[in-house]
C-alpha positions in Angstrom: 91.1 67.6 67.6 93.5 67.3 64.7 96.5 69.5 64.6 99.2 69.9 62.0 102.1 67.6 62.4 105.4 69.3 63.1 108.1 69.7 60.4 111.2 67.7 61.3 114.3 66.9 59.3 116.7 64.0 60.0 120.4 64.2 59.3 123.4 62.1 59.9 124.9 63.5 63.2 127.8 65.9 62.8 130.7 66.5 65.3 128.8 69.7 66.4 125.7 67.6 67.1 127.5 65.9 70.0 127.5 69.3 71.8 123.9 70.0 70.8 122.8 66.5 72.1 124.6 67.1 75.3 122.9 70.5 75.8 119.4 69.4 74.8 119.5 66.2 77.0 120.9 68.0 80.0 117.6 67.8 81.8 116.5 65.4 84.6 113.1 64.9 82.9 114.7 64.0 79.6 117.1 61.6 81.3 114.6 60.0 83.8 114.6 56.7 81.9 118.2 56.9 80.8 120.2 57.0 84.0 118.9 60.2 85.5 121.4 62.7 84.1 123.0 63.6 80.9 126.2 61.8 79.9 129.5 63.6 79.7 130.2 65.3 76.4 132.7 62.6 75.3 130.0 60.0 75.4 128.0 62.0 72.9 131.1 62.6 70.8 131.7 58.8 70.7 127.9 58.2 70.0 127.8 60.6 67.0 131.0 59.1 65.5 129.5 55.6 65.9 126.3 56.8 64.2 128.2 58.2 61.2 129.8 54.7 60.8 126.5 53.0 61.1 125.0 55.2 58.4 127.9 54.6 56.1 127.9 50.8 56.7 124.2 50.1 57.1 122.3 53.0 55.6 120.7 53.9 59.0 121.7 55.2 62.3 120.5 57.5 65.1 119.8 60.6 63.1 119.8 64.1 64.5 116.3 65.6 64.6 116.2 69.3 63.5 113.0 71.4 63.7 111.6 73.8 61.2 113.9 76.6 62.5 117.0 74.5 62.2 117.3 73.8 66.0 118.6 70.4 67.1 115.8 68.9 69.2 117.0 65.4 69.7 117.6 62.1 67.8 115.7 59.2 66.4 116.7 56.3 64.3 117.8 52.7 64.7 120.9 50.7 65.4 121.7 47.1 66.3 120.8 46.5 70.0 124.0 47.5 71.7 123.7 45.5 75.0 124.7 41.9 75.9 121.1 41.3 77.3 117.7 41.7 75.7 117.0 41.4 72.0 120.6 40.6 70.9 121.3 40.9 67.2 118.1 42.8 66.5 117.6 46.3 65.1 116.2 48.7 67.8 114.4 51.9 66.9 114.6 54.7 69.4 114.2 58.4 70.1 115.1 61.0 72.6 113.8 64.5 72.5 114.5 67.7 74.4 111.9 68.6 77.0 110.7 71.8 75.2 109.6 69.6 72.3 107.5 67.0 74.1 103.9 66.5 73.3 104.0 68.1 69.9 104.3 65.0 67.7 108.0 65.3 66.8 109.0 61.9 68.1 106.2 60.1 66.3 106.8 62.0 63.0 110.5 61.3 63.1 110.1 57.7 64.1 107.7 57.2 61.1 110.4 58.7 58.9 112.8 56.3 60.4 110.6 53.3 59.6 110.4 54.3 56.0 114.2 54.7 55.8 114.7 51.3 57.5 112.3 49.7 54.9 114.4 51.3 52.1 117.6 49.9 53.8 116.1 46.4 53.7 115.4 46.0 57.5 112.4 43.6 57.9 111.8 43.8 61.7 112.4 46.3 64.5 112.2 46.3 68.3 111.8 49.2 70.7 113.1 48.7 74.3 111.2 50.8 76.8 111.4 51.0 80.6 108.1 50.5 82.5 106.6 53.9 83.4 107.9 55.6 80.3 104.4 56.3 79.1 105.4 58.8 76.4 107.7 56.3 74.6 105.1 53.6 75.0 102.6 55.9 73.3 105.0 56.5 70.4 105.4 52.7 70.0 101.6 52.3 69.9 101.2 55.1 67.3 103.8 53.3 65.2 101.8 50.1 65.3 104.3 48.3 67.5 103.0 45.6 69.9 104.4 44.5 73.3 106.0 41.2 72.5 108.1 40.2 75.5 110.0 41.5 78.5 113.6 41.1 79.6 115.1 41.4 83.1 116.9 44.7 83.3 120.4 44.2 84.5 120.6 47.6 86.4 117.1 48.1 87.7 114.7 45.8 89.5 112.2 45.7 86.6 111.4 44.0 83.4 112.3 46.0 80.2 109.5 46.1 77.7 110.2 44.9 74.2 107.9 46.1 71.5 108.1 44.6 68.0 107.0 45.6 64.5 107.4 43.8 61.2 108.3 46.2 58.4 107.1 43.6 55.8 103.5 44.3 56.6 101.6 47.4 55.6 102.2 50.3 57.9 99.6 52.2 59.9 98.2 55.3 58.4 
């Protein structure tokens, strides 16, 4: 069954988006693979400010996802891998979506838009780090044409973090 893909717009995060991200991510299901609960508002304030700097300096960031009606529904984009473990120095693509928007294609459409923006910015390779069991994110990586390339010991959980890779130099999946 083919269904129409959702309309989604990406924008550089605003100060107000910190509040919207805090609200839309304040759900145990959304945060299951991100520590279990939403971060404090100041964390999102710092994150949105950092993303504005990334966009100004690099031409990419974690962009705010906005649906057809103008509602903030999450974020997608890319940034340098921020941890001192894993694929240090590499560009990681990622997404996080409010629970009400799962299963409708938003993450995939927005991530495909991100890949095009990264190509334009001159990025040649990306990774996506996914925790085992996060089948929804694994499915998005597969729809993007990413392949599981390696694993890294996770420093906080007794598991191997999955590292998916994609070369942006190749033709992209249709």
